N, C-alpha and C positions, 0 to 999 in steps of 0.2 A: 739135730739139736733144736729144741723148740725155741722160737723167737716170738716176740709180741709186736703187734701193729696197732696203733691208735690213729683214728681219723675223725673228721667231722663230716656228717652226711649233708645232703643238699638242703635239708630242712633245719639244720643247725644242731642236731643231736650228736653226742659223742658215741662212737661205736669202735669196734676193733676186732682183733683176732689173735689167736695163738696159731703159729704155722710152722710147718716142717716139710721138707721134701722139695726138690727143685725140678724134677722130671716127671713126665707122664701126664695123664689126664688129671683134671682137678676134682677134688672132693671137698665140698663145703659142708661142715657139720654144724648143726644148730641145736643148742641146749634147751632144756625145759625151764619152766618158770621158777623152779626152786634150785636150779643149778647155775654154774658158770661155765665158760668155755673149757675150763680145766677138766670137766667131766669126760671130755673126749681125748685126754692125753694117751690113754691106752690104744686108741685107734690111730692117733698120729704116730705113735711108736711103731705100730704094726704096718702102716701103709706108706710111710714116708719114703721108703726105698723105691717104691714103684709109682707114686702119685704125688701131686702137689696138694698138700693137705692144709686146710684152713678151718679152724674151729672159731666160729663167730662169737664175739662178745656183744650181745644185744644191748641196745640203749636201756638205761635205767636198771642195769643188771648188777650194780655194786662196783664193777670195774668195766671200762675205765671211768674215771671221774671227768667232769662234774656230772651230777645228776641232771637229767633234762627236766623241762617243764612236763609234768605228768600228762598234759594234753597231747604231747608228742608220742606217748607210749601207746601205740596202736598196732594192729596187725599190719597195716600198710607201712607204718614206720619200721617195723621189724623187717619187712621185705626190702625196704630201702637200705637197711643196714647190710643185708646180705649182698645186694648189688653194689654198694659202695666198696665193700671189701673186694669183691670180684673185679670191679673196675680198677681199683688201686693196684691189684696184683696182675692186671693185664689178662684176666681170664674171661673169655667170651662165653663158653658153655661149660657146664659143670654138672656133676651128680650132687644132688642135695640129700643129706642124711640128717633127718630130724627126729628128735625124741620128744614126745608129748607136745608142748608148745612148738617145738621144732617141726613137727609134722604139720601143724596148723600153718606155720610160716611157709612150708613147702607148698601147701594148697594156695595160700595167698599169692605166692610168687607165680604159680601157674596162672592165676587169674590176671596177673599184672604184667608178667614178662615171660610167657611160656617158651619163647624162642631161646632163652638162656639155659633151659633145663635139658640135660641129656638123659638123665634117669633120676629116680627117687628111691630112697630107702626110708620107710616110715616106721617108727618104733614106739610102741606104747602110746598111740595117739588116737585121734577121732576126727570124723568129718563134722559131727554135731554132737555136743555133749548132752546127755539127758537132763532135762530140767535145768538148763544151763544157767539162767539168771539166778535162780534160787541157790544153785550150788556156788556160784561166784559170790553172791551176797553172804552166804554162810561162811565162806573162807574169809571174806573181808571183815565180818563181825568177829571172827576168831582172832584175826590179826589185831584189831582194835582192842579187844579184850586182853590180849597178851601184853600189849603195850610196846614190846620190842620184838625185833625179828629173831633174836636169840631165843627168847622164851617161846615164841611161836614155832620156831624150828624144832625145838624139843617135842612139842605137842604133835606137829605134823609128821615128823620122821617115823613115828610109831605106826603110821598108816601105809608106809611105802613098801612093806615086805622086804626089808633090807637084810642082806647078810651082815653078821656082826662087824666084819672088817670094813664095811662101807659106812657105818654110822657117823664117825667123826668127820669124814669127808663131806657127807651130806649136811651135817649141822654147820660146818664152817662155811660152805658155799651159800647156804640159805641165810645165815646170820649176817653176811657181809652186805646184804641188800638194804636199801632205804625203805622205810615203811610206806611212804607216799608213792614211791615208784612201784613197790610191790602191789599196792592196792590197784594202781592203774594197770599193771601187768596182769593181775588176776582177772580183771574185766576183759582185757584183750584176749587172754588165753582161752577162756571157757565159753565165750558167747558167740563165736562164729558159726556159720552153717554153710558147709561146702558140699552138701550132698548132691546138689544139682550140677556141681562142677565135675564130679568124679568121672562121669562117662566121657568127658572131653579129654581126659588125660591119655595121651597116646604114646608115651614113652615107657620103657620097662620100669616096673615098680615092685620092690620088695616090701611087703607088709609084715612086720615082726611084732610079737607080743610076748612078754614074760609070762611064764606059767602062773606065777603068783601075783600078777598085777591086779591090785585092788582099786587103783585109781582109774585106769582105763582098761577094763577087763576085756577078755577075748571077743565078746560080742561086738565091741566097737571096732576092733580090727577086722572082724568078719564083714562088717558093714562096708568098710573101705574096700576090702578085697572084692566084694560082690559088685561094687559100683565102678571099679576101674577094669576095663577089659584086659589089660596087660598085667594085672597084679598077680603076685604069688604070695601066699600066706604061710608063715612059719611061726610055730610056738617055740620059745626058747626055754628049755627045762631049767627049773631051779631059780629062774630070774624073777625079779619083781618089776616095778614100774620103769626103772632106768636100766633096761636089760643090757645095754652096751657096757655099763660099769659093773653090774651085778654078775654077769657071765661073759666077760670079754672074749675069751677064747671061742666060745660058741657063736657069739655075735660076729666076731671078726671072720670066722669061717663062712658064715652066711653072706656077709657083705662081699667077701672075696669071690664067692660063687656068683653072686649077683653081678659084680663088675666084670667077671669073665664072660 
């Protein structure tokens, strides 16, 4: 049964988690900029019998409240959110499973606290996004033009390669976010560069990409896999940008194989 956790981090932001499972090694799941922790519910259901599962609610994510000062919404801040949940749960080392922004957070964590990471699964993500600042600026301009996150969500969802049954979930999760927090999260998500960090990653790494991912296409996953000596690359048929939700059975099978 999924339970929720809310806490305050060392720098004063609100973060939290959805969690299930009381035994086994720890899995910490990190959502993308357009999702909430609930995007991992299919994985919590699949792995709670064998693992301690925590889906992180990042700061400024719509839940939990209150919204932080946008200046606190940074990649390092997101890493602090993950560690705050791990510390509260008494977890020393964990596998981090990150989609899109979640993969960026995994790289930030490796730069910040590599001793905490047992392995990684990186889904639909990137070490450095092409023309990153221009891309972030274009998203920010679209958010401002839309005026509300609900309007922006309808426009953005069309680019995600979603199965029809995933549309309402995506719109609801994106619409719950605050405009100012989302603008700060946009800057944090797309503008990092971790390419020089990749060769230092010496834990097992699964790199997965949805077949129809138009936001972080296969070439960006290939770049990650080339850069990490221990990485294994897999394409998930039929999935878009959020492959863990678009094709959960296929993704869960890949993650189970990685964990084994």
